[in-house]
N, C-alpha and C positions, 0 to 999 in steps of 0.2 A: 455540461459540459457541450461545447462545440465540437460536434462530433459527424464530420462528411461520411457518408458510406463508406468510401475506399480505405477508413483508417479503423471503421469497428469492426471490432471481434465479437463474434457470439459463441466460441467456443470458453467456456465454464474454465477450461481447464489453464487457459492464457490467463485470465484475470487472478487464479488460485496462484497459480505460479508466481505471478508479478507480486502479490500481497504476501506472500510468503518470505521469497526474497528480498523484499523491500519493508518490512513492518513498520517501520517508523511513519505513522501516518499524522494526517492531519484533521483532528477533531472539529467541526464546524458548525455552532449554534448563534443564538441571539441571547443577548444579557438582558436584563428587565428594562434597559431603555429600547430595545430594537436594534441595538449595533451588532453586528458580527463579532462573535468570541472565540478565538481559535486556539485550541492546545496540541502541542506536537506530543504523541504517546505512541508507544510499542505496543501494538495490537495483534492478540494470537487468532489466527482462524480456525473456525471450528466448523466443520460438514456434521449436521444433524441430518435426522432421516427426513425433515419436511422444511429445514430451513437453514440458512447460513447465518453464522454469528460471531462476533467478532468480541473479544473477551479484552478490558483493558482498567487502568484503575488512574488516578490522579491525587495528589496530595489531599487531604481534606483543607488545607489553607486556599486551593484555586476553587473559587468559586463556580469556576463550570459545571462542577457536579450538581449544584442548585439548578442552574440554569437547564441543564438536563431534565431534572425531576419534575421542574414547572412546564416545560415545552420538550417533551422526549422526540419529537422529530427532528432528526439533525445530519447533517453531510458528514461523510468522512472520505478523505482523497488519500490515493497512495501513488507516490511518484517513482516510477521505475527508471532506467537510465536512461539518458538524454544526451545529445550532442550536436553540434553545429554542423552545416553541410555545407562546403562550398560549391558556388557553381561550376566550378572546373570538372566536376565530374559529368556534365552533360555533354553529348558530342556538337552542340551549338551554342553560341556566344550569346544570345538572347534569353538569359537566364538570371536568378537571383538568389544571393542566399536563404537558407530556411535553416530550421531549429527541428530536428526530430527526436520523439520522445515517446515512452510508453508511460500510460497512465490510469488509473482504476478510478471512479468514483463510486460512491456507494449510499442511498439514500439507507436511513437507519431510523429503529424505534429503540429508544433507551430504557433499560429498566435498570434500576440500583440492586447492587447486589450486598446485602447486608449482616448475613448470619456468617460468624467468624467461619466456621468450616467451609462455605461456599467461597468465603474470600480467599481462604488458605489454599483450596483446590484450583482457583483462578490464577493465584500466583506461582502455582507449581506447572500450571502450564505453560505461563511465561517463561519460567526458568526454564521449562524442557526444550523450549525453543532457541536458549540463547547459552543457558549453561547448567546442562543435567548436572553434573556431577554436585553443583552447590546446593542441592535439593537436599541431598546429607546434611550438609552444613546448616541448612534453613532448619531443618527436624532438630536438630540437636542443640538450637539456639537457646537459652534461658525462657523458660514459659512466659514469665512476666514480659521478658523484652519483647518476646514475639507477639503478646498479645497487645505491647504498646504501638507495635508497628503496624500493626494489622487495624488498629485504632486511628493512626495517623493518617490512613488512606479512605478513599471512598471507591469501591469495585464496580464494576455495570457491565451490563452486556448488551450488545448494540445488535439487533436483528436486520439483518438487510432485508428490505424489502423491496430495491431497485437498483441495478447494478449496470455500470457502462465499463468498457474496457476501450482504450482506444492505443491502437498500435500505429503510430505515424510512421513509417518507414518508406516513404514515397512509393508505396505500392504501385500508383498509376504512371509513375515513369520509369519504364521498362529497360528503357534506353540507357539508362544510368546505373542500374543495380547490380553491374559487375564493377565499374570504378567506384561507387558509391561502399562496396563490400571490401574493396581493397584499402580506400581511404579509411575506413573504419576499422580496419583491421590492424594496420598500423598507428593509430590514433591512441588515445589516452583508457583509461579502463571505463567509462562510460561509453563511449566509441566502440572499444572491443565488444561490449554487449550487446550494443544493437548488432554488430556483426552476426554474434551468435546467433539473435532472435531472427536474421534476415536467414540464417539458414534453417532455423526453425519451422520458419514461415514457407520455405521451400523459393524463396525470392532469387536465390544463385544458384545455378546448376553445381553438382557435386564436385566436377572437376575443377572447378573457381574455387571452391570452399578450401 
């Protein structure tokens, strides 16, 4: 992605926090005709000793898994909070509106997960992210029903080979940070989340926060 130096984060903790807080990702690869194919999927971030891996699955009816099997290299994007920014935050009038956002892009190498036990473990990782109590219900399901459900999905591991993290918060416009923070603090959920990130990144003095 286009990533000016002032918006590039090199701290893995920032990327990991965004990926976990906004797990519905866009998985992008190409179909058999070379046209981009996109699936929107929740992914589980797993930090291993020597790599970063994203775990997910799609319906067996979704042809995307076949494209991953044929062409394992793909792109995964995570969209974090975002919001409009009015030029009224600047002390001078010669300014224009912009849109601030936080995003993570991952180049990945896909591997299908085919063994039922491994697929089951992958599902439990996803359940643990979003509804841990459901694990007990999943374990208590009729065995034949559970096998049918597992047979209806294709699971995969996406090993991250390259990662980019964009934190676009007008870092280069320090004169507007105080007004920008106040505007975002009074805005909707996306704007308020950006205000929180301004605090995380130290863009506003403690007394203003």
